[in-house]
C-alpha positions in Angstrom: 109.7 73.8 112.4 108.2 70.5 113.5 107.6 67.4 111.3 103.9 68.2 111.2 104.5 71.6 109.6 106.8 70.1 106.9 104.1 67.6 105.9 101.5 70.3 105.8 103.7 72.5 103.5 104.3 69.7 101.1 100.6 69.0 100.5 99.6 70.2 97.0 96.2 71.5 96.2 94.5 71.0 92.8 94.8 74.1 90.6 91.5 75.7 89.9 90.8 77.3 86.6 89.7 80.9 87.0 87.4 82.3 84.3 87.5 86.0 83.7 84.1 87.4 84.5 84.5 90.9 83.4 83.0 92.4 80.2 85.1 93.9 77.4 85.7 97.6 77.3 83.7 99.6 74.7 85.5 102.0 72.4 83.4 105.1 72.0 83.4 108.0 69.6 86.4 110.2 70.0 86.0 113.8 71.1 87.7 117.0 69.9 89.4 119.2 72.4 91.1 122.4 71.1 91.9 120.8 67.7 93.0 117.4 69.1 91.2 114.1 68.8 90.9 112.4 72.1 90.2 108.6 72.3 87.3 107.7 74.6 86.7 104.3 76.2 84.1 102.8 78.6 85.9 100.5 80.9 84.3 97.0 80.9 84.5 96.2 84.6 83.9 99.6 86.2 81.8 101.4 83.6 84.0 104.5 83.9 84.5 106.6 80.8 88.2 107.1 80.2 90.0 109.7 78.0 93.4 109.2 76.4 95.2 112.6 76.7 98.5 114.2 77.6 99.5 114.8 81.2 100.3 118.3 82.1 103.5 117.3 84.0 105.4 115.6 81.1 103.0 115.7 78.1 103.0 111.8 77.9 99.7 110.3 77.0 97.7 108.4 79.6 94.2 107.4 80.5 92.2 109.7 82.8 88.5 110.0 83.9 88.6 113.8 84.3 87.7 116.1 81.3 89.3 119.1 83.0 92.6 117.2 83.1 92.2 116.4 79.4 91.5 120.0 78.6 94.5 121.3 80.6 96.8 118.6 79.1 95.8 119.5 75.5 96.1 123.2 76.2 99.7 122.7 77.6 100.6 120.5 74.6 99.4 123.1 72.2 101.4 125.8 74.1 104.6 123.7 74.0 104.2 123.0 70.3 103.6 126.7 69.6 106.7 127.8 71.6 108.8 125.2 69.7 107.5 126.5 66.3 108.3 130.1 67.3 111.8 129.2 68.4 112.5 127.3 65.1 110.9 129.9 62.8 
């Protein structure tokens, strides 16, 4: 590396303040799916409607845009809880 490159690397630039230009997300009315209350949110930057529901793979809650995924996740969660109740009782 030459001397010119070293002096170029040591030059510091003033730090610019970056202002967030997005809009806040909007919490919407929750929906009912098979007896479960699902949180609904409109994303501030994209405008997408997101639903907070269980994944079918591991039943952990996550945000999704697909109502069919919400329905399937809730359905599987209800099935899992019913099978646990039948095993205990």
